[in-house]
C-alpha positions in Angstrom: 36.8 35.6 -33.6 33.5 36.9 -35.0 31.6 39.4 -32.9 27.9 39.9 -33.3 26.0 42.9 -31.9 22.6 41.9 -30.5 20.4 44.9 -30.0 17.3 43.1 -28.7 15.9 39.6 -28.0 12.3 38.8 -28.4 10.6 35.9 -26.7 7.5 34.4 -28.3 5.5 32.4 -25.7 2.4 30.6 -26.8 -0.4 30.7 -24.3 -1.2 27.1 -23.5 -3.5 27.8 -20.6 -7.1 27.2 -21.4 -9.4 29.8 -20.1 -12.2 28.4 -18.0 -15.2 30.7 -18.5 -18.0 28.5 -17.3 -18.6 25.9 -14.6 -19.2 23.3 -17.2 -15.5 23.2 -18.1 -14.4 22.6 -14.5 -13.7 19.0 -13.9 -15.4 17.4 -10.9 -14.2 14.3 -9.0 -16.2 11.4 -10.2 -18.0 9.2 -7.7 -15.9 6.1 -7.0 -17.3 2.9 -8.3 -18.4 0.3 -5.7 -15.8 -2.4 -5.8 -16.7 -6.0 -6.2 -16.3 -7.5 -2.8 -15.2 -11.0 -1.9 -17.8 -13.5 -1.1 -18.2 -14.7 2.5 -17.2 -13.2 5.8 -14.5 -10.8 4.5 -16.9 -9.4 1.9 -19.4 -8.8 4.7 -16.8 -7.1 6.8 -15.8 -4.9 3.9 -19.4 -4.0 3.2 -19.8 -2.8 6.8 -16.5 -1.0 6.7 -17.7 0.9 3.6 -20.9 1.8 5.3 -19.1 2.9 8.5 -15.9 4.6 7.1 -16.8 5.4 3.5 -15.7 4.2 0.1 -12.6 6.3 -0.1 -11.2 4.9 3.2 -12.0 1.4 1.9 -10.3 2.0 -1.4 -7.2 3.6 0.2 -6.7 1.2 3.1 -9.0 -1.9 3.5 -8.9 -3.0 -0.1 -5.1 -3.6 0.3 -5.6 -6.2 3.1 -5.6 -9.9 2.7 -7.9 -11.8 5.2 -6.7 -15.0 6.9 -9.7 -16.6 8.3 -9.8 -19.6 10.6 -13.4 -20.8 10.1 -13.2 -23.6 12.6 -12.1 -21.2 15.5 -14.0 -18.2 14.0 -10.8 -16.1 14.0 -9.7 -13.5 11.5 -6.3 -11.9 10.9 -5.5 -9.3 8.3 -2.3 -9.2 6.3 -1.2 -5.7 5.4 1.1 -5.1 2.3 3.5 -3.1 4.4 4.2 -1.7 7.8 2.8 1.8 7.0 -0.6 0.4 6.1 -0.6 -2.0 9.1 0.2 0.8 11.6 -2.3 3.2 10.0 -5.2 0.7 10.1 -4.3 -0.4 13.7 -4.2 3.2 14.8 -7.3 4.5 13.0 -9.6 1.6 12.3 -8.8 -1.3 14.6 -11.9 -0.7 16.8 -14.2 -0.5 13.8 -12.9 -3.8 12.5 -13.2 -5.3 15.9 -16.9 -4.3 16.3 -17.8 -5.4 12.8 -16.1 -8.8 13.2 -17.8 -9.3 16.6 -21.2 -8.6 15.1 -20.5 -11.3 12.6 -19.5 -13.8 15.3 -15.7 -13.6 14.6 -12.8 -12.7 16.8 -10.5 -10.2 15.1 -7.0 -11.1 16.3 -4.5 -8.7 14.6 -3.0 -7.2 11.5 0.2 -8.8 10.4 
């Protein structure tokens, strides 16, 4: 067996961190782009939700909902993509949706 005596080990590490010396180099969050809303009642509701709750809340939660609108009976239901979204919206925004739907002459029934 060959034995090798190692007296020292040297590590060469390249500095890959960029120094940020001025505020110009700090990235800021960009303003979210206003989404293109559906035409009709659901679009109107979404517009009011954005005005009431903010664009980030809309993008995170309401944009994932699918409206089921019964025009004849003036009823709206919302279909959530999963149970988590359904429960979050019911817990946090059900009243806001109710109020907005009522002002538009609709009855908000439930999230399914």
